[in-house]
C-alpha positions as CSV (number, residue, x, y, z in Angstrom):
1,M,41.7,46.6,31.3
2,I,43.4,43.5,31.6
3,R,42.0,40.4,29.5
4,S,42.8,36.7,30.7
5,T,43.9,34.3,28.2
6,N,42.3,31.6,30.5
7,P,39.1,29.8,29.2
8,P,36.1,30.5,31.6
9,I,35.6,27.8,34.3
10,R,32.4,26.0,33.9
11,S,30.4,24.7,36.5
12,P,29.6,20.8,36.5
13,N,26.1,22.0,36.8
14,A,26.1,23.9,33.4
15,E,25.0,20.9,31.5
16,R,22.9,19.6,33.8
17,G,19.6,18.0,31.7
18,S,21.4,17.9,28.5
19,G,21.1,14.3,28.6
20,T,17.4,14.2,29.3
21,V,17.1,16.4,26.3
22,M,19.1,13.6,24.1
23,V,17.1,11.2,24.9
24,L,14.0,13.0,24.1
25,G,15.3,13.5,20.5
26,I,16.3,10.0,20.0
27,I,12.6,8.9,21.4
28,A,11.0,11.3,18.9
29,V,13.5,9.7,16.1
30,A,12.4,6.4,17.2
31,L,8.8,7.2,17.1
32,C,8.9,8.6,13.8
33,L,10.9,5.6,11.9
34,A,8.4,3.3,13.4
35,L,5.4,5.5,11.8
36,G,7.2,5.2,8.8
37,A,7.6,1.7,8.8
38,T,4.2,1.3,10.0
39,A,2.9,3.3,6.9
40,L,4.7,1.0,4.5
41,I,3.7,-2.3,5.6
42,Q,0.2,-0.9,5.4
43,A,0.7,0.3,2.1
44,Q,2.3,-3.1,1.1
45,A,-0.6,-5.3,2.3
46,A,-3.2,-2.8,0.6
47,S,-1.1,-3.2,-2.3
48,G,-1.2,-7.3,-2.2
49,R,-5.0,-7.4,-1.5
50,A,-5.5,-5.0,-4.7
51,R,-3.4,-7.5,-6.8
52,S,-5.1,-10.8,-5.7
53,A,-8.5,-9.1,-6.0
54,A,-7.4,-8.0,-9.6
55,D,-5.9,-11.4,-10.4
56,L,-8.9,-13.2,-9.5
57,A,-11.4,-10.8,-10.9
58,A,-9.8,-11.2,-14.0
59,L,-9.5,-15.0,-14.1
60,A,-13.2,-14.9,-13.3
61,G,-14.0,-12.8,-16.4
62,A,-12.0,-14.9,-18.4
63,T,-13.8,-18.0,-17.5
64,A,-17.0,-16.4,-17.9
65,L,-16.1,-15.3,-21.7
66,N,-14.8,-18.2,-22.5
67,S,-16.9,-21.0,-20.6
68,V,-19.0,-23.6,-23.1
69,F,-21.2,-24.6,-20.4
70,A,-22.4,-21.4,-18.5
71,P,-21.5,-18.3,-20.4
72,A,-21.7,-14.8,-18.6
73,D,-21.0,-11.2,-18.5
74,P,-17.4,-11.1,-17.8
75,C,-17.3,-7.9,-16.4
76,V,-20.6,-8.7,-13.9
77,T,-18.7,-11.6,-13.2
78,A,-15.4,-9.8,-12.1
79,Q,-17.3,-7.5,-10.5
80,R,-19.0,-10.2,-8.2
81,V,-15.5,-11.6,-7.6
82,A,-13.7,-8.2,-7.0
83,R,-16.7,-7.2,-4.1
84,A,-16.1,-10.8,-2.7
85,N,-12.6,-10.0,-2.4
86,G,-13.2,-6.4,-0.8
87,G,-12.4,-4.6,-4.1
88,D,-14.4,-2.7,-6.4
89,V,-13.9,-2.7,-10.6
90,A,-12.7,0.4,-11.6
91,G,-12.4,-0.5,-15.1
92,C,-13.2,-3.8,-17.7
93,N,-12.0,-4.3,-20.9
94,I,-12.8,-6.9,-23.3
95,D,-10.0,-7.5,-25.7
96,G,-10.6,-10.8,-28.3
97,E,-10.8,-13.7,-25.7
98,D,-8.6,-11.5,-22.8
99,V,-10.3,-9.7,-20.3
100,T,-8.4,-6.6,-18.3
101,V,-9.7,-5.6,-15.0
102,T,-8.6,-2.8,-13.0
103,V,-9.6,-3.0,-9.3
104,T,-9.2,-0.3,-6.3
105,V,-9.2,-1.6,-2.7
106,P,-10.1,0.9,0.2
107,A,-7.2,1.0,2.6
108,R,-6.3,3.1,5.8
109,I,-2.5,4.1,5.7
110,V,-1.7,5.6,9.3
111,G,-5.2,6.5,9.7
112,I,-5.7,8.1,6.4
113,P,-8.3,6.6,4.1
114,R,-6.7,5.4,0.7
115,R,-7.3,3.1,-2.1
116,A,-4.8,0.9,-3.7
117,E,-5.6,-0.1,-7.6
118,A,-4.0,-3.1,-9.4
119,A,-4.7,-4.2,-13.1
120,A,-4.7,-7.9,-14.4
121,R,-5.2,-9.7,-17.5
122,A,-6.4,-12.8,-18.0
123,G,-7.5,-15.2,-20.9
124,P,-6.1,-18.1,-23.1
125,V,-2.8,-18.9,-23.8
126,N,-1.7,-17.8,-27.3
127,P,0.5,-20.2,-29.1
128,L,3.7,-18.6,-30.2
């Protein structure tokens, strides 16, 4: 048996369609990156809404607690303000004249229902 040291000759049609497979792979990677970026943007937006709702609820609770003219229950006031901002109070703590509020906001991240949570504290400034 005689062996040839020459490599086999490939037909020009041997790689036909490989460009299509490569383009499909590039498109799949681009779609995955776009989906990931969309999820990050939606999560960041939900986090911002939760922080805003928590800040406003804590300010409202501290104002109600420390008000001279119209005192009210700070946790009820914080709940009302959180609901007006699309959230729900998960926790409310009163420590002296400070009000700490934890707020959750419903969000859909890439179609999956989730909840963003944030906490805020408000009260009078303590002199140093």
